[in-house]
C-alpha positions in Angstrom: -54.2 -19.5 -57.4 -52.0 -22.2 -56.0 -49.1 -21.2 -53.7 -45.8 -22.7 -54.9 -43.6 -20.6 -52.6 -41.1 -22.8 -50.7 -40.8 -21.8 -47.0 -37.5 -20.2 -46.1 -35.3 -22.1 -43.7 -34.7 -20.2 -40.5 -31.0 -19.3 -40.1 -29.3 -20.9 -37.1 -28.7 -18.4 -34.2 -25.0 -19.1 -34.2 -24.7 -18.2 -37.9 -26.5 -14.8 -37.3 -24.4 -14.3 -34.2 -21.2 -14.9 -36.1 -22.2 -12.3 -38.6 -22.9 -9.8 -35.9 -19.6 -10.4 -34.1 -17.8 -9.8 -37.4 -19.7 -6.5 -37.8 -18.8 -5.7 -34.2 -15.1 -6.2 -34.9 -15.4 -4.0 -38.0 -17.5 -1.2 -36.5 -15.2 -0.9 -33.5 -12.1 -0.7 -35.7 -10.4 -3.7 -34.1 -7.1 -4.8 -35.8 -5.4 -8.2 -36.1 -4.1 -9.2 -32.7 -6.4 -7.0 -30.6 -8.0 -8.7 -27.7 -11.8 -9.1 -27.7 -14.1 -9.2 -24.7 -14.4 -12.6 -23.0 -17.1 -15.2 -23.8 -19.0 -14.1 -20.7 -18.9 -10.4 -21.7 -19.7 -11.1 -25.3 -22.7 -13.3 -24.3 -24.0 -10.5 -22.1 -23.5 -7.9 -24.8 -25.3 -9.9 -27.5 -27.9 -11.3 -25.1 -27.2 -15.0 -25.8 -26.1 -18.0 -23.8 -22.5 -18.9 -23.5 -22.8 -22.2 -25.4 -24.3 -20.3 -28.4 -21.5 -17.7 -28.2 -18.9 -20.5 -28.1 -20.4 -22.0 -31.2 -20.3 -18.7 -33.1 -16.7 -18.1 -32.0 -15.7 -21.5 -33.3 -17.2 -20.7 -36.6 -15.3 -17.4 -36.8 -12.1 -19.2 -35.7 -12.5 -21.6 -38.6 -12.3 -18.7 -41.0 -9.5 -16.9 -39.3 -11.7 -14.0 -38.2 -10.7 -14.6 -34.5 -8.0 -16.6 -32.8 -8.8 -18.3 -29.5 -5.8 -18.7 -27.2 -6.8 -20.9 -24.3 -5.9 -19.3 -21.0 -5.3 -15.9 -22.7 -8.5 -15.0 -24.4 -10.1 -14.2 -27.8 -8.1 -12.2 -30.3 -8.9 -10.7 -33.7 -7.4 -12.8 -36.5 -5.5 -11.9 -39.6 -8.6 -12.6 -41.7 -11.0 -10.4 -39.8 -12.1 -8.7 -43.0 -13.2 -12.1 -44.5 -16.7 -12.3 -45.8 -18.8 -14.6 -43.6 -22.0 -16.0 -45.1 -24.6 -18.1 -43.3 -26.0 -21.4 -44.7 -28.1 -21.0 -47.8 -31.8 -21.9 -48.2 -31.9 -25.7 -48.3 -32.2 -27.0 -51.8 -34.4 -29.9 -51.0 -35.3 -30.7 -54.6 -31.7 -31.3 -55.6 -30.3 -34.8 -54.8 -27.6 -34.6 -52.1 -25.3 -36.7 -54.3 -25.4 -34.0 -57.0 -24.7 -31.3 -54.5 -21.7 -33.1 -53.1 -20.3 -33.7 -56.6 -20.8 -30.0 -57.6 -19.2 -29.0 -54.3 -16.1 -31.1 -54.8 -15.8 -30.0 -58.4 -16.0 -26.3 -57.4 -13.4 -26.9 -54.7 -11.1 -28.6 -57.2 -11.2 -25.6 -59.5 -10.3 -23.2 -56.6 -7.9 -25.3 -54.6 -5.7 -26.4 -57.4 -5.0 -22.7 -57.9 -4.6 -21.9 -54.2 -2.2 -24.7 -53.5 -0.1 -23.8 -56.6 0.3 -20.2 -55.2 0.7 -21.4 -51.6 3.7 -23.6 -52.5 5.4 -20.4 -53.5 4.0 -17.8 -51.1 3.6 -19.7 -47.9 4.9 -18.0 -44.7 6.0 -19.5 -41.4 2.8 -18.4 -39.7 0.7 -20.4 -42.2 2.9 -23.5 -41.8 2.5 -23.2 -38.0 -1.2 -23.0 -38.2 -1.5 -25.9 -40.7 0.7 -28.0 -38.4 -1.5 -27.1 -35.4 -4.7 -28.0 -37.3 -3.2 -31.4 -38.3 -2.3 -32.2 -34.7 -5.8 -31.2 -33.5 -7.3 -33.4 -36.2 -5.2 -36.4 -35.2 -6.4 -36.0 -31.6 -10.1 -35.8 -32.6 -10.5 -38.5 -35.2 -13.7 -39.8 -33.6 -15.3 -36.4 -33.2 -17.0 -35.5 -36.5 -17.9 -32.0 -35.5 -14.3 -31.0 -34.5 -12.8 -32.9 -37.4 -15.0 -31.2 -39.9 -14.2 -27.8 -38.5 -10.5 -28.4 -38.4 -10.3 -29.9 -41.9 -12.1 -26.8 -43.2 -9.6 -24.7 -41.3 -6.7 -26.6 -42.9 -7.9 -26.1 -46.5 -8.7 -22.4 -45.8 -5.2 -21.9 -44.4 -3.7 -23.2 -47.7 -5.9 -20.6 -49.4 -4.6 -17.9 -47.0 -1.1 -19.0 -47.7 -1.7 -18.5 -51.4 -1.6 -14.7 -50.9 -4.7 -14.3 -53.1 -7.3 -12.6 -50.9 -10.1 -13.1 -53.4 -9.5 -16.9 -53.8 -9.3 -17.2 -50.0 -12.6 -15.4 -49.5 -14.3 -17.4 -52.3 -13.3 -20.7 -50.8 -14.3 -19.4 -47.3 -17.8 -18.5 -48.6 -18.1 -21.8 -50.4 -17.2 -23.9 -47.4 -19.3 -21.8 -45.1 -22.4 -22.2 -47.3 -21.9 -26.0 -47.5 -20.5 -26.7 -44.0 -23.1 -29.5 -43.4 -22.4 -31.1 -46.7 -18.7 -31.1 -45.9 -19.5 -33.1 -42.8 -21.4 -35.6 -45.0 -18.2 -36.0 -47.1 -16.4 -37.2 -44.0 -18.6 -40.3 -43.9 -18.9 -40.7 -47.7 -15.1 -41.0 -47.9 -15.3 -43.5 -45.0 -11.5 -43.5 -44.1 -10.9 -40.5 -41.8 -7.3 -41.8 -41.2 -6.6 -41.9 -44.9 -8.1 -38.4 -45.4 -5.9 -37.2 -42.5 -2.7 -38.7 -43.9 -3.4 -37.1 -47.3 -3.6 -33.8 -45.5 -0.3 -34.4 -43.9 1.3 -35.2 -47.2 -0.1 -32.1 -48.8 1.3 -30.1 -45.9 4.7 -31.6 -46.3 4.8 -30.7 -50.0 3.8 -27.1 -49.3 6.4 -26.9 -46.5 9.0 -28.1 -48.9 7.8 -25.6 -51.5 7.5 -28.4 -54.1 4.8 -27.0 -56.3 4.3 -30.0 -58.6 4.2 -32.5 -55.7 1.7 -30.2 -53.9 -0.5 -30.1 -57.0 -0.3 -33.8 -57.5 -1.2 -34.6 -53.9 -4.1 -32.1 -53.8 -5.5 -33.5 -57.1 -5.2 -37.0 -55.8 -6.9 -36.0 -52.6 -9.9 -34.3 -54.2 -10.2 -36.8 -57.0 -10.4 -39.6 -54.4 -13.3 -37.9 -52.7 -15.0 -37.4 -56.0 -14.7 -41.2 -56.8 -16.1 -42.0 -53.3 -19.1 -39.8 -54.0 -19.7 -41.5 -57.4 -19.8 -44.9 -55.6 -21.9 -43.7 -52.7 -25.6 -44.6 -52.4 -27.4 -42.2 -50.1 -30.2 -44.5 -49.3 -28.0 -47.4 -48.3 -26.2 -47.6 -44.9 
């Protein structure tokens, strides 16, 4: 009998570590704003190297599970109860172009709702975080790893500002599962500066609590990415 079982892709250590840190926060009854042990102490506790611990902390920071204040330490974030999911098994029989289209279509469905709610429910703390993310993105336009992480954080902060916990977690899980595909989208869209400026315009509409303008700008942003995917040929440089 022929074996048709596809080998399971090994989860990255930092993904597993991020999950374990989330459990650590929950099991030790930490609350938002509580200070966590240092990178050095956490590395020792979990038996990993500091570079791996820093990568895991960055993942958790992206989803608001922790806040890193340089010079002060690592603190539990407002979204410490968020569901964190590692990358899925690689679907290597599905063309990457289809995955990207399905991803952006799924995001469109969720994010049109989150931005509609955010334009009404946004708080000062959300605006401050969005502004901070945009500044960091502007300073790291040539670093795809940082830019991808910050762009994800920006979109997740809009979802957090919506006030809908379920939508926020659904988007967080989706972007966590397809983190690598999000990075591909950066290059598919080609213009990182244009992408950034669209984020700025979206932020301004939310800040001004202009629901229709916010919806229009988010739709234009996501639709533009969708069109870029349609024109993209994965096998061409």
